[in-house]
C-alpha positions in Angstrom: 90.4 106.3 264.9 89.9 103.9 262.3 89.3 100.3 262.4 89.6 97.6 260.3 85.4 97.4 259.7 85.3 101.0 257.7 85.5 101.9 254.4 87.8 104.0 252.6 85.9 107.7 252.4 87.5 108.3 249.1 86.6 105.4 247.3 84.2 103.4 249.4 86.8 99.9 249.3 87.0 98.2 252.5 90.3 98.6 254.1 92.5 95.3 254.2 95.0 95.5 256.6 97.3 97.9 258.7 101.3 97.5 258.9 103.7 100.2 260.3 101.0 102.7 260.6 100.0 102.5 256.8 96.4 101.6 256.2 96.1 99.6 252.9 92.9 99.8 250.7 92.2 97.6 248.1 92.4 99.9 245.5 95.6 101.1 245.5 95.3 103.7 248.4 97.5 103.5 251.2 96.6 106.0 254.2 99.0 107.1 256.7 97.6 109.9 259.1 94.1 109.7 257.4 95.5 111.2 254.1 95.3 108.9 251.0 98.2 108.4 248.5 97.5 106.3 245.3 100.2 104.0 244.1 100.1 102.3 240.8 99.6 98.1 241.3 103.8 97.5 241.2 104.5 100.2 244.0 101.7 99.1 245.9 102.8 95.5 246.0 106.3 96.3 246.8 105.7 98.5 249.7 102.9 96.2 251.3 105.7 93.3 250.8 108.2 95.6 252.6 105.5 96.8 255.3 104.5 93.2 256.3 107.9 92.4 257.4 110.3 93.2 260.3 113.1 92.1 258.5 115.4 92.6 255.0 113.1 91.5 252.2 115.5 89.5 249.7 115.4 90.9 246.0 114.2 87.1 245.5 111.0 87.5 247.5 109.7 90.3 245.1 110.2 87.9 241.7 107.4 85.7 241.9 104.8 88.4 243.3 105.7 91.3 240.8 107.2 89.3 238.2 110.3 91.3 238.3 113.0 89.6 236.7 115.6 92.4 236.4 117.1 93.7 239.3 117.4 97.2 237.6 113.6 97.0 237.3 113.3 96.7 241.0 115.6 99.4 242.1 113.6 101.9 239.5 110.7 100.9 241.4 112.2 101.4 244.7 113.3 104.5 243.6 110.1 105.7 242.7 108.5 104.3 245.9 110.9 106.5 247.9 110.1 109.6 246.2 106.5 109.3 246.5 107.2 108.6 250.3 109.4 111.7 250.7 106.9 113.7 248.8 104.1 113.1 251.1 106.3 113.4 254.2 105.8 110.0 255.6 108.0 108.7 258.6 109.2 106.1 256.8 112.3 105.4 254.5 113.4 102.2 252.5 116.6 101.3 253.1 118.9 99.1 250.7 120.5 96.4 252.4 123.7 95.9 249.9 123.3 92.6 248.0 120.6 91.7 250.2 117.3 93.4 249.4 115.4 96.3 251.1 113.8 97.1 254.2 111.0 99.8 255.2 111.8 101.7 258.1 109.8 103.8 260.5 111.6 107.2 261.5 111.0 108.5 265.1 110.1 112.2 265.5 113.4 113.4 266.2 114.6 112.2 262.2 116.3 108.9 263.6 115.6 105.6 262.0 113.8 103.1 264.5 
C-alpha cells in the first residue's frame, strides 16, 4: 500500500494528494491501481479539480485556474480526458451537467455510477 510519504517509482516525485482512488504526482502523472498515466498540464489540472469535489464543478471554476475563456476549449479538454480515462480502463467517468459544468464519478464494479 502506498502512503503520502512515498515517491513515484517512475520519476521520484513525491505524491501530492489522493482523491477518488487517484494518486496525483507533481509531474503530471496520475496513478490508479499502481499504474501511472501522464497527463498534459491542462488535463492534469482539470481532472484534479474534478477529483477534489464531490459535487458538480461549474465552468467558471476552471477559468481562473486554467485561463480557459472559451467553453468550447473546456469541452475539447474534457473530451480528451474522457478518451484517456477510457483507454486506461479507469472506473471513472466525467459527466456533463447540462448548462452547469462537469462532475467526476466513480463507477462500481458492476458498471453503475456511484
